[in-house]
C-alpha positions, 0 to 999 in steps of 0.5 A: 225048604220045600217041605217047610213051604208046603207046611206053611201054605197048608196050615194057612188053611186053618182059619184065624178066629177068636170065636173058640177062644171067646167061648172058652173065655166065658165058659172056662174059669181062668187057668190052663184049661182055657188053652187049646192044645194042638190035638184039640185044635186039629180035631176041632178043625177036622170036626168043626172047621174052626182054628184059633188065635196066634197062641193056639195056632203057633203051638199046634204048628210048632208041635207038628214041625218038631215031630217032623224033625225041624228045629223051631222055637216060639218068639214074641212080638209087641203090637199096637195094642199090647206087649208080648200079644202076638207069637210066631215060630223061628225055624232054623234051617241050613239056609238060615233063620226063618219066621213062619207066623200062622197067627198072622196068616203068613202062608210062606216062611220068610228068612230073617236077616240081621243085615238087610230087609227081607220079605215075601209076597202071597195073595196080593200082600207083601210081608217085610221084616226090617232088622232093628236092635233086639229083633225085626219090625214086620210090615204089610203092603197091601194095595200100595199101603205099607203098614207096621204090624209088630215088633218081632223080638229075637230073644228066647222064650221058654214054655213057662213064659209062653204060657203066662203070655197065652193065659194073659191074652184072654184079657186083651182088648181084642177079646171083647168082640169076635174076629175072623180072618182068612187069606187065600188066592181070592184075597183076604177076608176080615170079620169084626162082629157084624162087619165084614171087609173083603179085599181081593188080590188086586186091592179092591175092597167091599164092606158087608153087614152080617148082622142078619143071619151071622152063623149061617153066613160065617159058616158059608164063608169060613166053614166054621160050624154054624152051631159054634158061630151061633153060640159065639154070636148069642154070647156077644149079643148078651154082653152088649 
C-alpha cells in the first residue's frame, strides 16, 4: 500500500487540464490520433508542464501501475453532464479493492467496500464512496458542504469500450471552454476560461479574473508552458 500511496500522491502533481485536449480537438481530425497516450503525457509534462483530462491521465497512470506489477483496470463513471464521461482505476490489493482517480485529483487511493461507506481526507477535502447497486456514489465535502460528484460503475470495461468513451468525450459540453484544476497542500485552484477560484485548506475562497494576461498567469500558477496556454486562449477567443 505504501507504494500505491506514494504513486497516487506523486501523480496528483500532474495538472488536470483540458488545454491540450481542446487544441487536439481543433487541430486533429476525429479519430485515434486525438488520444494522447502515456508516453506523450509524460513527455509533454516534463517538457511543457501540461497534464491532461481523466482519460489520458487514467491511461498514463494505469500503464505505470501495470508496469510495476499492480493488478488494475479501468472503470467508468456517470456525472451530471453525461454517462460514461469520467473514468478511474480500480486496483486489487491484498488488503482489498481500491479506487485511484487521477482525473478528479484524488491524491490517495480509497478502499471500496460493498457493505459500508469509505473515504479519505486530503488537502482540506474529504472523498467518500457510498455503495449502491452496481457501484458507488462518490461525494466530496469541502468547507462543510457535501456534493455528489459521480456514480462509479463496478462492471468491467475492455479496451475497445474505453476507447469509444474517450473519443466521444471530445464532444462533451466541457470541451467548449478551457479548464484547469490543481489540488495541493495550499488548497484547490480552479480555472474556467478567464475565471479563477482559489479555495484554501480551511475553506476560504477567493475569485480572480485572468482575462488580462491569461497565458502568463496560467504559466505562473500551474507551470503550464506559456505558448500552450497562449495558443489555447487565442483559439478560445476565435470561437466567441
